[in-house]
MITITI-834417 format. One record per residue (C-alpha): residue in one letter; x negated, y, z negated; residue number from 1. Coordinates in steps of 0.1 Angstrom, whole numbers. Layout:
N
NODE  aa     c1     c2     c3    i
NODE   a      X      Y      Z  NUM
...
END
This chain:
279
NODE  aa     c1     c2     c3    i
NODE   m   -215     31   1058    1
NODE   l   -196     36   1090    2
NODE   i   -213     26   1123    3
NODE   f   -200     39   1157    4
NODE   g   -213     17   1185    5
NODE   a   -214    -15   1164    6
NODE   s   -210    -38   1194    7
NODE   g   -241    -24   1211    8
NODE   l   -276    -38   1209    9
NODE   l   -287    -17   1180   10
NODE   g   -253    -18   1163   11
NODE   k   -254    -56   1161   12
NODE   y   -288    -55   1143   13
NODE   l   -275    -28   1120   14
NODE   l   -246    -50   1110   15
NODE   r   -269    -80   1106   16
NODE   e   -295    -62   1085   17
NODE   w   -274    -40   1063   18
NODE   t   -269    -58   1030   19
NODE   l   -252    -53    996   20
NODE   p   -246    -32    976   21
NODE   d   -237    -11   1006   22
NODE   q   -203    -16   1022   23
NODE   v   -205    -14   1060   24
NODE   l   -178     -9   1086   25
NODE   g   -187    -13   1123   26
NODE   l   -166      1   1150   27
NODE   s   -169     -7   1187   28
NODE   s   -156     14   1216   29
NODE   r   -124     -7   1214   30
NODE   d   -118      4   1179   31
NODE   a   -126     41   1185   32
NODE   d   -135     60   1216   33
NODE   i   -157     88   1204   34
NODE   r   -146    110   1233   35
NODE   d   -112    112   1216   36
NODE   p   -115    136   1186   37
NODE   e    -82    123   1170   38
NODE   q    -93     87   1171   39
NODE   v   -126     96   1155   40
NODE   r   -110    118   1129   41
NODE   r    -86     90   1119   42
NODE   c   -114     64   1116   43
NODE   v   -135     87   1094   44
NODE   q   -105     98   1072   45
NODE   s    -94     62   1066   46
NODE   s   -129     49   1057   47
NODE   r   -143     80   1039   48
NODE   p   -179     68   1043   49
NODE   d   -210     83   1026   50
NODE   w   -229     79   1059   51
NODE   i   -220     77   1095   52
NODE   v   -245     62   1120   53
NODE   l   -237     73   1155   54
NODE   a   -252     46   1177   55
NODE   a   -225     48   1204   56
NODE   a   -237     62   1237   57
NODE   y   -237     60   1274   58
NODE   t   -273     47   1278   59
NODE   d   -274     37   1315   60
NODE   v   -299     64   1325   61
NODE   d   -293     61   1362   62
NODE   g   -256     58   1356   63
NODE   c   -257     91   1338   64
NODE   e   -273    107   1368   65
NODE   t   -245     96   1391   66
NODE   n   -217    101   1364   67
NODE   p   -228    133   1347   68
NODE   q   -192    141   1334   69
NODE   l   -190    107   1317   70
NODE   a   -225    112   1302   71
NODE   m   -217    146   1287   72
NODE   d   -183    135   1275   73
NODE   t   -197    106   1257   74
NODE   n   -232    116   1246   75
NODE   f   -226    153   1240   76
NODE   r   -189    160   1233   77
NODE   g   -184    126   1217   78
NODE   a   -213    132   1194   79
NODE   l   -198    166   1184   80
NODE   n   -165    149   1177   81
NODE   v   -182    126   1152   82
NODE   a   -202    154   1137   83
NODE   t   -170    175   1132   84
NODE   a   -152    146   1115   85
NODE   a   -182    141   1093   86
NODE   r   -182    177   1082   87
NODE   e   -144    176   1075   88
NODE   n   -148    146   1053   89
NODE   r   -182    156   1037   90
NODE   c   -201    126   1052   91
NODE   r   -238    125   1061   92
NODE   l   -246    117   1097   93
NODE   l   -275     99   1114   94
NODE   f   -276    104   1151   95
NODE   i   -296     81   1175   96
NODE   s   -314    102   1201   97
NODE   s   -341     95   1227   98
NODE   d   -376    102   1239   99
NODE   y   -360    113   1271  100
NODE   v   -353    147   1256  101
NODE   f   -390    154   1264  102
NODE   d   -404    162   1299  103
NODE   g   -434    138   1297  104
NODE   t   -460    164   1304  105
NODE   k   -480    159   1272  106
NODE   s   -509    135   1269  107
NODE   t   -507    131   1231  108
NODE   p   -478    117   1211  109
NODE   y   -447    140   1207  110
NODE   e   -441    154   1173  111
NODE   v   -406    162   1160  112
NODE   d   -410    199   1164  113
NODE   d   -423    198   1200  114
NODE   p   -400    217   1224  115
NODE   v   -375    195   1242  116
NODE   n   -372    198   1280  117
NODE   p   -351    169   1294  118
NODE   q   -355    160   1331  119
NODE   s   -325    138   1335  120
NODE   v   -287    140   1328  121
NODE   y   -291    114   1301  122
NODE   g   -319    133   1284  123
NODE   h   -299    166   1287  124
NODE   s   -268    150   1271  125
NODE   k   -289    138   1242  126
NODE   a   -307    172   1238  127
NODE   e   -274    191   1238  128
NODE   a   -260    167   1213  129
NODE   e   -290    173   1190  130
NODE   r   -284    210   1191  131
NODE   g   -246    208   1188  132
NODE   i   -248    184   1158  133
NODE   t   -273    206   1141  134
NODE   d   -250    236   1144  135
NODE   i   -221    216   1128  136
NODE   l   -242    197   1102  137
NODE   p   -275    214   1094  138
NODE   d   -285    185   1070  139
NODE   r   -280    158   1097  140
NODE   c   -306    132   1104  141
NODE   i   -317    127   1140  142
NODE   v   -336     96   1149  143
NODE   r   -354     97   1182  144
NODE   t   -365     63   1195  145
NODE   s   -376     47   1228  146
NODE   w   -377     16   1250  147
NODE   v   -354     -4   1226  148
NODE   f   -352    -41   1231  149
NODE   g   -336    -70   1213  150
NODE   t   -312    -99   1217  151
NODE   g   -275    -95   1224  152
NODE   g   -278    -68   1250  153
NODE   k   -295    -57   1282  154
NODE   c   -332    -48   1277  155
NODE   f   -365    -48   1295  156
NODE   p   -380    -81   1281  157
NODE   d   -347    -99   1290  158
NODE   t   -349    -85   1325  159
NODE   i   -386    -96   1329  160
NODE   l   -379   -131   1316  161
NODE   k   -350   -135   1340  162
NODE   l   -371   -123   1369  163
NODE   a   -400   -146   1359  164
NODE   a   -376   -176   1361  165
NODE   t   -371   -171   1398  166
NODE   r   -402   -152   1411  167
NODE   e   -439   -159   1413  168
NODE   l   -447   -122   1415  169
NODE   i   -433    -91   1398  170
NODE   n   -443    -55   1405  171
NODE   v   -439    -32   1375  172
NODE   v   -447      6   1373  173
NODE   d   -479     14   1355  174
NODE   d   -476     52   1354  175
NODE   q   -450     56   1327  176
NODE   r   -462     53   1291  177
NODE   g   -440     50   1260  178
NODE   c   -434     30   1228  179
NODE   p   -414     -3   1229  180
NODE   t   -391     -5   1199  181
NODE   y   -376    -38   1185  182
NODE   a   -340    -32   1175  183
NODE   h   -345    -53   1143  184
NODE   d   -373    -30   1131  185
NODE   l   -354      1   1141  186
NODE   a   -323    -10   1122  187
NODE   k   -343    -16   1091  188
NODE   a   -358     19   1094  189
NODE   i   -324     35   1098  190
NODE   i   -310     17   1068  191
NODE   h   -340     30   1047  192
NODE   l   -334     66   1060  193
NODE   c   -297     64   1050  194
NODE   r   -304     49   1016  195
NODE   n   -329     76   1009  196
NODE   n   -307    105   1022  197
NODE   v   -333    117   1046  198
NODE   r   -326    149   1065  199
NODE   g   -342    164   1096  200
NODE   t   -356    147   1126  201
NODE   v   -376    114   1126  202
NODE   h   -394     96   1154  203
NODE   a   -389     59   1149  204
NODE   t   -407     34   1172  205
NODE   n   -429      4   1168  206
NODE   a   -466     12   1164  207
NODE   g   -487     15   1195  208
NODE   d   -479     24   1231  209
NODE   c   -481      9   1266  210
NODE   t   -470     13   1302  211
NODE   w   -441     -7   1316  212
NODE   f   -467    -28   1334  213
NODE   e   -486    -35   1302  214
NODE   f   -453    -43   1285  215
NODE   a   -443    -68   1312  216
NODE   s   -477    -84   1312  217
NODE   e   -476    -90   1275  218
NODE   i   -441   -105   1277  219
NODE   i   -452   -130   1304  220
NODE   r   -484   -138   1284  221
NODE   r   -467   -143   1251  222
NODE   a   -438   -163   1266  223
NODE   g   -464   -187   1281  224
NODE   l   -453   -181   1317  225
NODE   h   -474   -180   1348  226
NODE   t   -456   -153   1369  227
NODE   t   -481   -128   1382  228
NODE   v   -474    -92   1372  229
NODE   l   -489    -64   1395  230
NODE   p   -491    -27   1387  231
NODE   t   -473     -2   1410  232
NODE   t   -463     34   1409  233
NODE   t   -430     52   1403  234
NODE   d   -428     66   1438  235
NODE   k   -427     30   1451  236
NODE   f   -395     24   1431  237
NODE   p   -374     56   1434  238
NODE   r   -345     58   1409  239
NODE   p   -317     83   1406  240
NODE   a   -329     96   1372  241
NODE   k   -364    111   1367  242
NODE   r   -383     93   1339  243
NODE   p   -410    111   1318  244
NODE   k   -445    100   1327  245
NODE   y   -455    101   1290  246
NODE   s   -430     99   1262  247
NODE   v   -450     84   1233  248
NODE   l   -434     94   1200  249
NODE   s   -457    102   1170  250
NODE   c   -451     81   1139  251
NODE   t   -461    109   1116  252
NODE   s   -425    118   1106  253
NODE   l   -416     81   1101  254
NODE   n   -446     74   1079  255
NODE   a   -438    105   1058  256
NODE   c   -405     88   1049  257
NODE   g   -424     58   1036  258
NODE   i   -417     36   1067  259
NODE   v   -444     18   1087  260
NODE   m   -431     -2   1116  261
NODE   p   -451    -32   1130  262
NODE   d   -471    -30   1162  263
NODE   w   -450    -35   1193  264
NODE   k   -469    -66   1203  265
NODE   e   -462    -82   1169  266
NODE   a   -425    -72   1173  267
NODE   l   -424    -87   1208  268
NODE   s   -435   -121   1194  269
NODE   v   -407   -120   1168  270
NODE   y   -382   -111   1196  271
NODE   l   -394   -140   1217  272
NODE   s   -390   -164   1188  273
NODE   e   -355   -150   1183  274
NODE   t   -346   -156   1219  275
NODE   d   -359   -192   1217  276
NODE   t   -337   -200   1186  277
NODE   r   -306   -186   1204  278
NODE   k   -310   -208   1235  279
END
């Protein structure tokens, strides 16, 4: 098993959770820049993995909006470099994609076959990567996920906890709804998908959904803090990249693979326990 992006938040959990008998090699951007096809080719040729998990990406959504060339070079062309190397070496590929490939106009959970219509550079780079990878490797596995959080990297709960340490009041948008996803649970799902040679597209998130305001409120409550969280609207906090108003991903495809991820509130409690043990 070869992981590109092993130093990222999800990559760290993949390395931690992947156990014997599988042999796992994790590569960071220092080991291989996926924008360089020759570097990617050499890494894949030297390891000859059965599976490649592509978790490396430029995930700063607003940064992608202001640096579209870097976003496309990394998330689109970099992904195609990995897919090409996988095809040349007859490896299977699992690609991590995003709920941001959707436009957010639905009011019911997005299924895997719903049409994509990204509204941001980040979403566009991921959607183009999905299409390009599929052309190169029709039997690829694409895993769309959303609102990923965990220890060892920047994430929403970490931001809220830091704000709560210095503020008595926090305003959080209440008009964007999605599915928080604990990187620990996502990693276990990805390992299951690889071990079972799953093909196609899978939506993998923790069960349930919420707004960012509801997410923040639950973080404060479960952490036992007393900071007040107030709801606000997206227009009060303008950002470079447009976010989908509704990007809840259906769990139907995940359940069909024999995977049931815990409710996001339960996952949040585990995350908070993990942060406590790491202090």
